[in-house]
C-alpha positions in Angstrom: 141.4 -88.3 -265.3 138.2 -85.9 -264.9 136.9 -83.5 -262.0 134.5 -86.2 -261.2 136.1 -89.3 -261.1 138.9 -87.5 -259.7 136.6 -86.6 -256.4 135.5 -90.1 -256.5 139.3 -91.7 -256.0 140.2 -89.0 -253.8 137.0 -89.2 -251.3 137.4 -93.4 -251.4 140.9 -92.7 -250.3 140.1 -90.5 -247.6 137.1 -92.6 -246.6 139.5 -95.5 -246.4 142.1 -93.9 -244.6 139.2 -92.8 -241.5 138.0 -96.7 -241.7 141.3 -97.7 -240.9 142.1 -94.9 -238.4 138.9 -95.8 -236.9 140.3 -99.4 -236.3 143.5 -98.4 -234.5 143.8 -99.7 -231.3 144.8 -96.7 -229.0 144.3 -98.3 -225.7 146.0 -100.9 -223.0 143.1 -103.0 -222.6 143.3 -106.8 -223.2 141.6 -108.1 -226.4 139.2 -109.9 -224.9 136.3 -109.6 -222.7 135.9 -110.4 -219.1 134.6 -114.1 -218.6 130.6 -114.0 -218.5 130.2 -114.9 -214.3 132.8 -112.1 -213.5 131.6 -110.4 -210.5 129.9 -106.5 -210.7 129.0 -103.8 -209.0 128.3 -100.5 -209.6 129.9 -97.5 -208.4 129.3 -93.6 -208.4 132.7 -92.9 -209.5 134.0 -91.9 -213.1 135.8 -94.8 -214.9 140.0 -93.5 -213.5 138.7 -93.0 -209.7 136.9 -96.6 -209.7 140.4 -97.9 -211.1 142.1 -96.3 -208.9 140.0 -97.5 -205.9 139.8 -101.3 -207.0 143.5 -101.1 -206.6 143.6 -99.5 -204.0 141.1 -102.2 -202.3 142.8 -104.9 -203.6 146.4 -104.2 -201.9 145.0 -103.7 -199.1 143.5 -106.7 -198.9 147.1 -107.8 -199.7 146.6 -108.9 -203.4 149.2 -108.2 -205.5 148.4 -106.0 -208.4 150.4 -105.8 -211.4 149.7 -103.2 -213.4 146.5 -100.2 -213.1 145.6 -98.3 -216.3 143.6 -96.1 -214.7 142.7 -94.0 -217.7 142.2 -97.3 -219.7 139.8 -98.9 -216.8 141.6 -101.9 -216.2 144.2 -103.8 -213.9 145.7 -107.3 -213.5 148.0 -109.0 -210.7 150.5 -111.8 -211.9 149.7 -115.5 -211.0 149.7 -115.4 -207.4 149.3 -118.0 -205.1 146.1 -118.5 -203.2 147.4 -118.9 -199.6 150.3 -116.9 -199.4 148.6 -114.0 -201.7 152.4 -113.5 -203.3 153.5 -113.5 -207.7 154.2 -117.0 -208.0 156.4 -118.9 -210.9 155.0 -122.0 -209.8 153.4 -123.5 -212.7 150.0 -122.1 -213.8 148.0 -124.8 -213.1 145.0 -125.6 -210.7 143.2 -123.5 -208.8 145.8 -122.2 -206.3 147.5 -120.3 -208.9 145.1 -117.7 -210.0 145.2 -114.1 -211.6 142.6 -110.6 -211.3 141.9 -108.8 -214.1 139.3 -106.1 -213.9 137.6 -103.9 -216.3 136.1 -100.5 -215.3 133.0 -99.3 -218.3 130.6 -96.2 -218.1 127.3 -96.3 -216.9 124.5 -93.7 -216.6 126.0 -90.4 -215.9 128.6 -90.5 -213.0 128.5 -94.4 -212.5 131.2 -97.5 -213.7 130.4 -100.5 -213.2 133.3 -102.7 -212.2 133.5 -106.4 -213.6 136.5 -108.6 -211.7 137.3 -111.8 -213.1 139.4 -113.9 -210.6 140.7 -117.2 -213.2 143.0 -120.3 -212.8 144.1 -122.9 -215.5 142.6 -126.5 -215.2 144.9 -127.6 -217.6 147.6 -127.1 -219.9 147.4 -127.8 -224.0 150.3 -126.2 -226.2 147.6 -126.5 -228.8 145.5 -124.0 -227.4 146.1 -120.3 -226.1 146.5 -119.2 -223.0 143.2 -117.1 -222.6 141.0 -120.3 -223.8 142.5 -122.9 -220.7 141.5 -119.9 -218.4 138.2 -120.6 -215.8 136.7 -118.5 -213.6 137.1 -119.7 -209.9 133.9 -121.1 -208.2 131.9 -118.0 -205.8 132.8 -120.4 -202.7 137.0 -119.9 -203.6 138.7 -117.8 -200.8 139.9 -115.6 -204.1 136.1 -115.1 -205.4 134.8 -114.5 -202.0 137.7 -111.7 -201.1 137.0 -109.9 -204.9 132.8 -110.1 -203.3 134.1 -108.2 -200.2 136.1 -106.1 -202.0 133.5 -105.2 -204.5 130.4 -104.9 -202.0 132.1 -102.4 -199.9 133.6 -100.1 -202.8 129.5 -100.4 -203.7 128.6 -99.4 -200.6 131.2 -96.4 -199.9 130.5 -95.0 -203.7 126.8 -95.3 -204.3 124.9 -92.4 -203.1 121.6 -93.5 -204.6 119.1 -94.4 -201.6 117.1 -97.6 -202.0 
C-alpha cells in the first residue's frame, strides 16, 4: 500500500471515529423536546442553579419531583393525581393524572431559559409510543396555573434586568 493511500485510509478511519464519538449521547435528558406550547421563563442563573431552584420551587408547592438532573438541566415528576398531588399508580388517562417535565437551556450570557410542560394522556393506544399520546394540559388547568405561578416567581426572584 502506498504512503498516500495509507494516509487516506487512516484519515478516513479517524474521521469516522470522530463522527461516531460526536454522536455518543452523553446526557440524561429525554430524547424528545418539550411540547411547543410549554411555559417558558428566562432567569439570571446558570443551568445547574436554575434547575435546582425550579426543583426547590416545585417541592415547596407540593409537586412530587421524582428526578432532578441539574448538570444536564432537566427534571421530571412521576405521574401524579391532580387533587392530592401525590404520585399515583392509577391508570394514566385523563387530565386528572399528569406529569411535569422541565428543560433548562442556555440563553444570553449568565441566563437560562426554563421550559416546563404539564402533560396528560387523553387516550390509550397500544400501537403508538407513549410520548405521542401525551397532550399539554390547558392553561386554566390547576397544574398549569401552579406551573405559571412558580415560573413567574422564579423570574421575579432571579432576574435583575430592570424594564
